[in-house]
The first five atom37 places (N, CA, C, CB, O) and aatype in JSON, in Angstrom:
{
  "aatype": [12, 0, 10, 3, 3, 13, 0, 6, 14, 6, 9, 0, 9, 16, 0, 0, 19, 16, 0, 0, 9, 13, 15, 14, 1, 0, 1, 11, 10, 9, 1, 11, 7, 10, 19, 18, 7, 16, 0, 7, 19, 10, 19, 0, 7, 3, 0, 19, 0, 15, 10, 0, 1, 7, 19, 7, 5, 7, 9, 5, 5, 0, 7, 0, 0, 0, 16, 5, 0, 0, 5, 6, 0, 12, 5, 5, 7, 5, 6, 6, 16, 1, 5, 0, 0, 7, 6, 19, 11, 6, 6, 6, 16, 14, 15, 11, 16, 15, 14, 15, 1, 1, 11, 0, 0, 10, 11, 16, 6, 0, 14, 11, 14, 0, 6, 6, 0, 7, 7],
  "atom_mask": [
    [1, 1, 1, 1, 1],
    [1, 1, 1, 1, 1],
    [1, 1, 1, 1, 1],
    [1, 1, 1, 1, 1],
    [1, 1, 1, 1, 1],
    [1, 1, 1, 1, 1],
    [1, 1, 1, 1, 1],
    [1, 1, 1, 1, 1],
    [1, 1, 1, 1, 1],
    [1, 1, 1, 1, 1],
    [1, 1, 1, 1, 1],
    [1, 1, 1, 1, 1],
    [1, 1, 1, 1, 1],
    [1, 1, 1, 1, 1],
    [1, 1, 1, 1, 1],
    [1, 1, 1, 1, 1],
    [1, 1, 1, 1, 1],
    [1, 1, 1, 1, 1],
    [1, 1, 1, 1, 1],
    [1, 1, 1, 1, 1],
    [1, 1, 1, 1, 1],
    [1, 1, 1, 1, 1],
    [1, 1, 1, 1, 1],
    [1, 1, 1, 1, 1],
    [1, 1, 1, 1, 1],
    [1, 1, 1, 1, 1],
    [1, 1, 1, 1, 1],
    [1, 1, 1, 1, 1],
    [1, 1, 1, 1, 1],
    [1, 1, 1, 1, 1],
    [1, 1, 1, 1, 1],
    [1, 1, 1, 1, 1],
    [1, 1, 1, 0, 1],
    [1, 1, 1, 1, 1],
    [1, 1, 1, 1, 1],
    [1, 1, 1, 1, 1],
    [1, 1, 1, 0, 1],
    [1, 1, 1, 1, 1],
    [1, 1, 1, 1, 1],
    [1, 1, 1, 0, 1],
    [1, 1, 1, 1, 1],
    [1, 1, 1, 1, 1],
    [1, 1, 1, 1, 1],
    [1, 1, 1, 1, 1],
    [1, 1, 1, 0, 1],
    [1, 1, 1, 1, 1],
    [1, 1, 1, 1, 1],
    [1, 1, 1, 1, 1],
    [1, 1, 1, 1, 1],
    [1, 1, 1, 1, 1],
    [1, 1, 1, 1, 1],
    [1, 1, 1, 1, 1],
    [1, 1, 1, 1, 1],
    [1, 1, 1, 0, 1],
    [1, 1, 1, 1, 1],
    [1, 1, 1, 0, 1],
    [1, 1, 1, 1, 1],
    [1, 1, 1, 0, 1],
    [1, 1, 1, 1, 1],
    [1, 1, 1, 1, 1],
    [1, 1, 1, 1, 1],
    [1, 1, 1, 1, 1],
    [1, 1, 1, 0, 1],
    [1, 1, 1, 1, 1],
    [1, 1, 1, 1, 1],
    [1, 1, 1, 1, 1],
    [1, 1, 1, 1, 1],
    [1, 1, 1, 1, 1],
    [1, 1, 1, 1, 1],
    [1, 1, 1, 1, 1],
    [1, 1, 1, 1, 1],
    [1, 1, 1, 1, 1],
    [1, 1, 1, 1, 1],
    [1, 1, 1, 1, 1],
    [1, 1, 1, 1, 1],
    [1, 1, 1, 1, 1],
    [1, 1, 1, 0, 1],
    [1, 1, 1, 1, 1],
    [1, 1, 1, 1, 1],
    [1, 1, 1, 1, 1],
    [1, 1, 1, 1, 1],
    [1, 1, 1, 1, 1],
    [1, 1, 1, 1, 1],
    [1, 1, 1, 1, 1],
    [1, 1, 1, 1, 1],
    [1, 1, 1, 0, 1],
    [1, 1, 1, 1, 1],
    [1, 1, 1, 1, 1],
    [1, 1, 1, 1, 1],
    [1, 1, 1, 1, 1],
    [1, 1, 1, 1, 1],
    [1, 1, 1, 1, 1],
    [1, 1, 1, 1, 1],
    [1, 1, 1, 1, 1],
    [1, 1, 1, 1, 1],
    [1, 1, 1, 1, 1],
    [1, 1, 1, 1, 1],
    [1, 1, 1, 1, 1],
    [1, 1, 1, 1, 1],
    [1, 1, 1, 1, 1],
    [1, 1, 1, 1, 1],
    [1, 1, 1, 1, 1],
    [1, 1, 1, 1, 1],
    [1, 1, 1, 1, 1],
    [1, 1, 1, 1, 1],
    [1, 1, 1, 1, 1],
    [1, 1, 1, 1, 1],
    [1, 1, 1, 1, 1],
    [1, 1, 1, 1, 1],
    [1, 1, 1, 1, 1],
    [1, 1, 1, 1, 1],
    [1, 1, 1, 1, 1],
    [1, 1, 1, 1, 1],
    [1, 1, 1, 1, 1],
    [1, 1, 1, 1, 1],
    [1, 1, 1, 1, 1],
    [1, 1, 1, 1, 1],
    [1, 1, 1, 0, 1],
    [1, 1, 1, 0, 1]
  ],
  "atom_positions": [
    [[158.72, 116.38, 73.98], [158.24, 115.06, 74.37], [158.15, 114.21, 73.12], [156.86, 115.15, 75.1], [157.73, 114.64, 72.05]],
    [[158.55, 113.02, 73.32], [158.53, 112.07, 72.22], [157.21, 111.34, 72.21], [159.71, 111.08, 72.32], [156.45, 111.37, 73.18]],
    [[156.93, 110.67, 71.1], [155.68, 109.92, 70.96], [155.64, 108.75, 71.93], [155.52, 109.41, 69.52], [154.55, 108.35, 72.36]],
    [[156.78, 108.21, 72.28], [156.84, 107.09, 73.24], [156.4, 107.54, 74.64], [158.27, 106.52, 73.3], [155.9, 106.72, 75.42]],
    [[156.58, 108.8, 74.95], [156.2, 109.3, 76.28], [154.66, 109.26, 76.45], [156.73, 110.75, 76.48], [154.18, 109.04, 77.56]],
    [[153.91, 109.47, 75.38], [152.44, 109.45, 75.47], [151.89, 108.04, 75.62], [151.83, 110.11, 74.25], [150.7, 107.88, 75.91]],
    [[152.7, 107.03, 75.44], [152.26, 105.65, 75.57], [152.14, 105.23, 77.04], [153.23, 104.71, 74.84], [151.46, 104.26, 77.37]],
    [[152.8, 105.97, 77.9], [152.69, 105.66, 79.33], [151.3, 106.11, 79.83], [153.84, 106.36, 80.16], [150.84, 107.19, 79.45]],
    [[150.63, 105.3, 80.68], [149.26, 105.62, 81.1], [149.14, 106.95, 81.85], [148.73, 104.51, 81.98], [148.18, 107.69, 81.64]],
    [[150.09, 107.26, 82.7], [149.99, 108.5, 83.48], [150.03, 109.72, 82.58], [151.11, 108.57, 84.52], [149.27, 110.67, 82.78]],
    [[150.89, 109.69, 81.62], [151.04, 110.84, 80.74], [149.84, 110.94, 79.8], [152.35, 110.74, 79.93], [149.38, 112.04, 79.52]],
    [[149.34, 109.82, 79.33], [148.19, 109.83, 78.43], [146.96, 110.38, 79.15], [147.9, 108.42, 77.91], [146.21, 111.17, 78.57]],
    [[146.75, 109.99, 80.37], [145.6, 110.48, 81.14], [145.75, 111.98, 81.4], [145.47, 109.72, 82.49], [144.78, 112.72, 81.26]],
    [[146.93, 112.41, 81.75], [147.16, 113.84, 82.0], [146.91, 114.65, 80.74], [148.59, 114.07, 82.51], [146.33, 115.73, 80.81]],
    [[147.34, 114.16, 79.61], [147.15, 114.88, 78.35], [145.66, 114.95, 78.0], [147.93, 114.2, 77.21], [145.2, 115.98, 77.51]],
    [[144.91, 113.87, 78.23], [143.48, 113.87, 77.92], [142.73, 114.82, 78.83], [142.91, 112.46, 78.05], [141.82, 115.52, 78.37]],
    [[143.09, 114.86, 80.09], [142.42, 115.76, 81.03], [142.73, 117.2, 80.67], [142.85, 115.47, 82.49], [141.84, 118.05, 80.72]],
    [[143.97, 117.5, 80.31], [144.35, 118.86, 79.94], [143.59, 119.3, 78.68], [145.88, 118.96, 79.71], [143.12, 120.43, 78.61]],
    [[143.48, 118.43, 77.72], [142.75, 118.76, 76.5], [141.28, 118.99, 76.8], [142.91, 117.65, 75.44], [140.66, 119.87, 76.2]],
    [[140.69, 118.21, 77.71], [139.28, 118.36, 78.05], [139.04, 119.66, 78.8], [138.79, 117.18, 78.9], [138.01, 120.31, 78.62]],
    [[139.98, 120.04, 79.64], [139.8, 121.28, 80.42], [139.85, 122.5, 79.5], [140.89, 121.39, 81.52], [139.08, 123.44, 79.68]],
    [[140.74, 122.5, 78.54], [140.92, 123.68, 77.7], [140.04, 123.66, 76.45], [142.36, 123.79, 77.28], [140.04, 124.64, 75.7]],
    [[139.29, 122.61, 76.19], [138.44, 122.54, 75.01], [136.98, 122.82, 75.41], [138.58, 121.16, 74.32], [136.43, 122.07, 76.22]],
    [[136.35, 123.87, 74.86], [134.95, 124.17, 75.19], [134.01, 123.04, 74.76], [134.53, 125.48, 74.52], [133.04, 122.75, 75.47]],
    [[134.27, 122.44, 73.65], [133.42, 121.35, 73.18], [133.5, 120.16, 74.14], [133.83, 120.92, 71.75], [132.47, 119.55, 74.44]],
    [[134.67, 119.82, 74.62], [134.84, 118.7, 75.55], [134.16, 119.01, 76.89], [136.35, 118.4, 75.77], [133.52, 118.15, 77.5]],
    [[134.31, 120.27, 77.35], [133.65, 120.65, 78.61], [132.12, 120.55, 78.49], [134.05, 122.09, 79.02], [131.46, 120.09, 79.42]],
    [[131.57, 120.98, 77.37], [130.13, 120.9, 77.16], [129.68, 119.44, 77.15], [129.74, 121.59, 75.83], [128.65, 119.09, 77.73]],
    [[130.44, 118.6, 76.5], [130.11, 117.17, 76.44], [130.19, 116.53, 77.84], [131.07, 116.44, 75.47], [129.33, 115.73, 78.21]],
    [[131.21, 116.9, 78.59], [131.36, 116.36, 79.96], [130.19, 116.83, 80.84], [132.72, 116.81, 80.59], [129.62, 116.05, 81.61]],
    [[129.84, 118.12, 80.7], [128.73, 118.67, 81.49], [127.43, 117.94, 81.18], [128.57, 120.16, 81.21], [126.7, 117.56, 82.1]],
    [[127.14, 117.75, 79.9], [125.92, 117.02, 79.51], [125.95, 115.61, 80.06], [125.76, 116.99, 77.99], [124.94, 115.1, 80.56]],
    [[127.08, 114.98, 79.97], [127.21, 113.62, 80.49], [126.95, 113.56, 81.99], [0.0, 0.0, 0.0], [126.28, 112.66, 82.48]],
    [[127.5, 114.54, 82.7], [127.27, 114.58, 84.16], [125.8, 114.83, 84.49], [128.14, 115.67, 84.81], [125.25, 114.21, 85.4]],
    [[125.15, 115.74, 83.75], [123.74, 116.05, 84.0], [122.87, 114.82, 83.72], [123.28, 117.25, 83.14], [122.04, 114.44, 84.53]],
    [[123.09, 114.23, 82.56], [122.28, 113.05, 82.22], [122.59, 111.87, 83.13], [122.52, 112.64, 80.76], [121.7, 111.09, 83.49]],
    [[123.84, 111.74, 83.51], [124.22, 110.66, 84.43], [123.57, 110.83, 85.79], [0.0, 0.0, 0.0], [123.06, 109.88, 86.38]],
    [[123.59, 112.08, 86.29], [122.96, 112.36, 87.58], [121.45, 112.13, 87.51], [123.25, 113.81, 88.03], [120.86, 111.57, 88.43]],
    [[120.84, 112.57, 86.41], [119.39, 112.36, 86.25], [119.08, 110.86, 86.2], [118.88, 113.05, 84.95], [118.09, 110.42, 86.79]],
    [[119.9, 110.1, 85.52], [119.7, 108.65, 85.47], [119.81, 108.01, 86.83], [0.0, 0.0, 0.0], [119.03, 107.11, 87.18]],
    [[120.79, 108.46, 87.61], [120.95, 107.92, 88.97], [119.74, 108.26, 89.82], [122.24, 108.47, 89.62], [119.27, 107.43, 90.59]],
    [[119.23, 109.5, 89.7], [118.05, 109.9, 90.48], [116.81, 109.09, 90.08], [117.77, 111.39, 90.3], [116.05, 108.65, 90.94]],
    [[116.62, 108.9, 88.77], [115.47, 108.11, 88.31], [115.59, 106.67, 88.79], [115.36, 108.15, 86.76], [114.61, 106.07, 89.23]],
    [[116.79, 106.11, 88.7], [116.99, 104.73, 89.17], [116.75, 104.64, 90.68], [118.42, 104.24, 88.81], [116.17, 103.67, 91.17]],
    [[117.21, 105.65, 91.41], [116.97, 105.67, 92.86], [115.49, 105.73, 93.19], [0.0, 0.0, 0.0], [115.03, 105.04, 94.1]],
    [[114.74, 106.56, 92.45], [113.29, 106.63, 92.65], [112.61, 105.3, 92.34], [112.68, 107.73, 91.78], [111.7, 104.88, 93.05]],
    [[113.07, 104.64, 91.28], [112.48, 103.35, 90.92], [112.75, 102.31, 91.99], [113.03, 102.87, 89.56], [111.87, 101.53, 92.34]],
    [[113.96, 102.3, 92.52], [114.3, 101.34, 93.58], [113.5, 101.65, 94.85], [115.83, 101.38, 93.87], [113.01, 100.74, 95.51]],
    [[113.39, 102.93, 95.17], [112.62, 103.32, 96.37], [111.15, 102.94, 96.21], [112.75, 104.83, 96.63], [110.53, 102.45, 97.15]],
    [[110.59, 103.16, 95.02], [109.2, 102.81, 94.76], [108.99, 101.3, 94.86], [108.76, 103.31, 93.38], [108.01, 100.82, 95.44]],
    [[109.93, 100.56, 94.3], [109.85, 99.1, 94.38], [109.92, 98.64, 95.83], [110.97, 98.44, 93.56], [109.16, 97.77, 96.26]],
    [[110.84, 99.22, 96.59], [110.98, 98.84, 98.0], [109.71, 99.19, 98.78], [112.2, 99.55, 98.64], [109.27, 98.42, 99.63]],
    [[109.13, 100.35, 98.48], [107.89, 100.76, 99.15], [106.77, 99.77, 98.84], [107.48, 102.18, 98.73], [106.02, 99.37, 99.73]],
    [[106.66, 99.39, 97.56], [105.63, 98.43, 97.16], [105.81, 97.08, 97.82], [0.0, 0.0, 0.0], [104.84, 96.46, 98.25]],
    [[107.05, 96.63, 97.9], [107.33, 95.35, 98.57], [106.99, 95.46, 100.06], [108.81, 94.93, 98.38], [106.41, 94.55, 100.64]],
    [[107.36, 96.58, 100.66], [107.06, 96.79, 102.08], [105.57, 96.79, 102.35], [0.0, 0.0, 0.0], [105.11, 96.18, 103.32]],
    [[104.81, 97.46, 101.5], [103.35, 97.49, 101.67], [102.76, 96.11, 101.46], [102.71, 98.5, 100.7], [101.83, 95.71, 102.17]],
    [[103.29, 95.37, 100.48], [102.79, 94.01, 100.25], [103.04, 93.12, 101.44], [0.0, 0.0, 0.0], [102.18, 92.34, 101.84]],
    [[104.23, 93.23, 102.02], [104.55, 92.43, 103.2], [103.67, 92.84, 104.37], [106.05, 92.59, 103.58], [103.18, 92.0, 105.12]],
    [[103.45, 94.14, 104.52], [102.6, 94.63, 105.6], [101.17, 94.12, 105.44], [102.61, 96.17, 105.65], [100.55, 93.7, 106.42]],
    [[100.64, 94.15, 104.22], [99.28, 93.66, 103.99], [99.19, 92.16, 104.22], [98.82, 94.0, 102.57], [98.2, 91.67, 104.76]],
    [[100.22, 91.44, 103.81], [100.22, 89.99, 104.03], [100.28, 89.7, 105.53], [101.41, 89.33, 103.31], [99.6, 88.79, 106.01]],
    [[101.07, 90.47, 106.26], [101.14, 90.29, 107.71], [99.81, 90.6, 108.38], [0.0, 0.0, 0.0], [99.39, 89.9, 109.3]],
    [[99.15, 91.66, 107.91], [97.85, 92.02, 108.48], [96.82, 90.94, 108.19], [97.37, 93.38, 107.92], [96.0, 90.61, 109.04]],
    [[96.86, 90.39, 106.98], [95.92, 89.33, 106.63], [96.19, 88.08, 107.45], [96.0, 89.01, 105.13], [95.25, 87.41, 107.89]],
    [[97.45, 87.77, 107.66], [97.79, 86.6, 108.47], [97.37, 86.81, 109.92], [99.31, 86.31, 108.39], [96.89, 85.88, 110.57]],
    [[97.57, 88.02, 110.43], [97.15, 88.33, 111.8], [95.65, 88.21, 111.94], [97.61, 89.74, 112.21], [95.15, 87.65, 112.91]],
    [[94.92, 88.74, 110.96], [93.46, 88.67, 111.01], [92.99, 87.23, 110.94], [92.85, 89.49, 109.85], [92.07, 86.84, 111.66]],
    [[93.6, 86.42, 110.09], [93.22, 85.02, 109.99], [93.51, 84.29, 111.29], [93.97, 84.34, 108.82], [92.73, 83.44, 111.73]],
    [[94.63, 84.61, 111.91], [94.97, 83.97, 113.18], [93.99, 84.37, 114.27], [96.41, 84.33, 113.6], [93.59, 83.54, 115.09]],
    [[93.6, 85.65, 114.29], [92.63, 86.1, 115.29], [91.27, 85.43, 115.08], [92.48, 87.62, 115.24], [90.62, 85.03, 116.04]],
    [[90.85, 85.31, 113.82], [89.59, 84.66, 113.53], [89.62, 83.19, 113.94], [89.24, 84.79, 112.05], [88.65, 82.67, 114.49]],
    [[90.74, 82.53, 113.68], [90.87, 81.13, 114.07], [90.85, 81.0, 115.59], [92.16, 80.53, 113.5], [90.24, 80.07, 116.13]],
    [[91.5, 81.93, 116.27], [91.52, 81.89, 117.73], [90.12, 82.13, 118.28], [92.51, 82.94, 118.29], [89.7, 81.46, 119.22]],
    [[89.38, 83.09, 117.71], [88.02, 83.35, 118.16], [87.12, 82.16, 117.9], [87.47, 84.59, 117.47], [86.27, 81.83, 118.73]],
    [[87.3, 81.52, 116.76], [86.49, 80.35, 116.45], [86.8, 79.22, 117.44], [86.74, 79.89, 115.0], [85.9, 78.52, 117.9]],
    [[88.07, 79.06, 117.75], [88.44, 78.03, 118.73], [87.87, 78.33, 120.1], [0.0, 0.0, 0.0], [87.41, 77.42, 120.8]],
    [[87.91, 79.6, 120.5], [87.33, 79.98, 121.79], [85.83, 79.75, 121.8], [87.63, 81.45, 122.1], [85.27, 79.3, 122.8]],
    [[85.18, 80.05, 120.67], [83.73, 79.85, 120.57], [83.4, 78.36, 120.7], [83.19, 80.4, 119.23], [82.45, 77.99, 121.39]],
    [[84.18, 77.52, 120.03], [83.95, 76.08, 120.13], [84.19, 75.6, 121.55], [84.86, 75.33, 119.15], [83.47, 74.73, 122.05]],
    [[85.21, 76.16, 122.2], [85.49, 75.77, 123.58], [84.35, 76.18, 124.5], [86.81, 76.41, 124.07], [83.95, 75.42, 125.39]],
    [[83.82, 77.39, 124.27], [82.69, 77.84, 125.09], [81.47, 76.95, 124.88], [82.33, 79.3, 124.77], [80.78, 76.58, 125.84]],
    [[81.21, 76.59, 123.63], [80.07, 75.74, 123.34], [80.26, 74.37, 123.98], [79.88, 75.6, 121.82], [79.32, 73.81, 124.55]],
    [[81.45, 73.83, 123.9], [81.71, 72.53, 124.51], [81.59, 72.63, 126.02], [83.11, 72.01, 124.13], [81.05, 71.72, 126.65]],
    [[82.06, 73.71, 126.61], [81.96, 73.9, 128.06], [80.5, 74.08, 128.46], [82.8, 75.11, 128.52], [80.08, 73.59, 129.51]],
    [[79.72, 74.78, 127.64], [78.3, 74.96, 127.93], [77.55, 73.65, 127.9], [0.0, 0.0, 0.0], [76.66, 73.44, 128.72]],
    [[77.88, 72.76, 126.99], [77.23, 71.45, 126.92], [77.59, 70.61, 128.12], [77.62, 70.72, 125.63], [76.74, 69.9, 128.66]],
    [[78.82, 70.69, 128.56], [79.25, 69.93, 129.73], [78.56, 70.45, 130.97], [80.78, 69.99, 129.9], [78.13, 69.66, 131.81]],
    [[78.43, 71.76, 131.12], [77.78, 72.34, 132.29], [76.31, 71.95, 132.33], [77.93, 73.86, 132.29], [75.77, 71.67, 133.41]],
    [[75.65, 71.93, 131.17], [74.24, 71.55, 131.14], [74.07, 70.1, 131.56], [73.65, 71.78, 129.75], [73.09, 69.77, 132.23]],
    [[74.98, 69.24, 131.18], [74.9, 67.84, 131.56], [75.19, 67.66, 133.04], [75.87, 67.0, 130.74], [74.59, 66.79, 133.69]],
    [[76.1, 68.47, 133.59], [76.48, 68.33, 135.0], [75.45, 68.95, 135.93], [77.83, 68.96, 135.24], [75.39, 68.55, 137.1]],
    [[74.66, 69.89, 135.48], [73.75, 70.62, 136.35], [72.77, 69.71, 137.08], [73.0, 71.64, 135.54], [72.63, 69.87, 138.3]],
    [[72.07, 68.77, 136.46], [71.15, 67.93, 137.21], [71.85, 67.04, 138.23], [70.35, 67.08, 136.26], [71.28, 66.76, 139.28]],
    [[73.03, 66.6, 137.97], [73.71, 65.7, 138.9], [74.23, 66.45, 140.11], [74.85, 64.98, 138.21], [74.55, 65.82, 141.12]],
    [[74.33, 67.78, 140.05], [74.83, 68.53, 141.18], [73.8, 68.6, 142.32], [75.21, 69.93, 140.74], [74.18, 68.73, 143.48]],
    [[72.54, 68.52, 141.99], [71.53, 68.56, 143.05], [71.56, 67.23, 143.8], [70.11, 68.85, 142.48], [71.53, 66.16, 143.19]],
    [[71.6, 67.32, 145.06], [71.69, 66.1, 145.87], [70.33, 65.4, 145.93], [72.19, 66.42, 147.3], [69.3, 66.05, 145.73]],
    [[70.31, 64.12, 146.19], [69.04, 63.4, 146.28], [68.12, 63.95, 147.37], [69.3, 61.93, 146.55], [66.9, 63.96, 147.19]],
    [[68.67, 64.42, 148.48], [67.82, 64.95, 149.55], [67.12, 66.23, 149.09], [68.65, 65.22, 150.82], [65.98, 66.48, 149.48]],
    [[67.78, 67.04, 148.3], [67.14, 68.25, 147.79], [66.02, 67.9, 146.83], [68.17, 69.15, 147.09], [64.96, 68.53, 146.84]],
    [[66.26, 66.89, 146.0], [65.2, 66.48, 145.07], [63.97, 66.0, 145.86], [65.72, 65.36, 144.11], [62.84, 66.33, 145.5]],
    [[64.2, 65.22, 146.92], [63.08, 64.72, 147.73], [62.35, 65.87, 148.39], [63.58, 63.74, 148.79], [61.12, 65.86, 148.47]],
    [[63.1, 66.86, 148.87], [62.47, 68.01, 149.51], [61.64, 68.78, 148.5], [63.53, 68.94, 150.15], [60.55, 69.25, 148.81]],
    [[62.15, 68.9, 147.29], [61.4, 69.6, 146.26], [60.13, 68.85, 145.91], [62.26, 69.8, 145.02], [59.08, 69.46, 145.71]],
    [[60.2, 67.53, 145.85], [59.01, 66.73, 145.54], [57.98, 66.84, 146.65], [59.39, 65.28, 145.32], [56.79, 66.9, 146.38]],
    [[58.43, 66.85, 147.9], [57.51, 66.93, 149.03], [56.76, 68.26, 149.02], [58.26, 66.75, 150.34], [55.57, 68.29, 149.32]],
    [[57.43, 69.35, 148.7], [56.76, 70.64, 148.72], [55.81, 70.79, 147.55], [57.78, 71.77, 148.71], [54.84, 71.54, 147.64]],
    [[56.06, 70.1, 146.45], [55.19, 70.2, 145.3], [53.94, 69.34, 145.43], [55.95, 69.81, 144.06], [52.9, 69.67, 144.87]],
    [[54.04, 68.25, 146.17], [52.9, 67.35, 146.3], [51.8, 68.02, 147.14], [53.33, 65.99, 146.94], [52.1, 68.6, 148.18]],
    [[50.55, 67.94, 146.7], [49.46, 68.54, 147.48], [49.23, 67.74, 148.78], [48.15, 68.6, 146.64], [49.41, 66.52, 148.81]],
    [[48.84, 68.43, 149.82], [48.59, 67.78, 151.1], [47.21, 67.13, 151.06], [48.69, 68.79, 152.28], [46.27, 67.71, 150.53]],
    [[47.09, 65.95, 151.61], [45.8, 65.25, 151.58], [44.72, 66.02, 152.33], [45.95, 63.87, 152.17], [43.55, 65.93, 151.94]],
    [[45.04, 66.74, 153.35], [44.03, 67.44, 154.14], [43.39, 68.56, 153.31], [44.64, 68.01, 155.44], [42.2, 68.83, 153.45]],
    [[44.15, 69.18, 152.48], [43.61, 70.27, 151.68], [42.64, 69.74, 150.65], [44.73, 71.05, 151.01], [41.63, 70.39, 150.36]],
    [[42.92, 68.56, 150.06], [42.03, 68.01, 149.06], [40.68, 67.61, 149.67], [42.69, 66.81, 148.39], [39.63, 67.81, 149.05]],
    [[40.7, 67.05, 150.86], [39.47, 66.58, 151.48], [38.6, 67.72, 151.98], [39.8, 65.65, 152.62], [37.38, 67.58, 152.07]],
    [[39.2, 68.82, 152.3], [38.46, 69.94, 152.89], [37.6, 70.65, 151.85], [0.0, 0.0, 0.0], [36.7, 71.36, 152.28]],
    [[37.77, 70.54, 150.59], [37.13, 71.31, 149.58], [35.77, 71.01, 149.29], [0.0, 0.0, 0.0], [35.17, 71.65, 148.43]]
  ]
}
């Protein structure tokens, strides 16, 4: 093989792979690279998973806080509505009694003249 043959990419790659396979030093270096590379990928994966978990928990807590605030606002609105309805009912209660009932109530409360004179 001539020196020009090694200039072609296919032949150069094949020669480098062959030298790496048959060289103990190259195999050791490749093995270390693979181990450290795999460890780096695992650590990066753990970091991404931890970050995603933290973001998920933050979103969940924000959602829970928003839900709680909405429930409190709804309860406060219901309370105000009940209070307003209670005030309206108290105002309407005297007008619901008819005039004839009021007169009947007054007649039964008034003492009879015969009872006063008999004493």
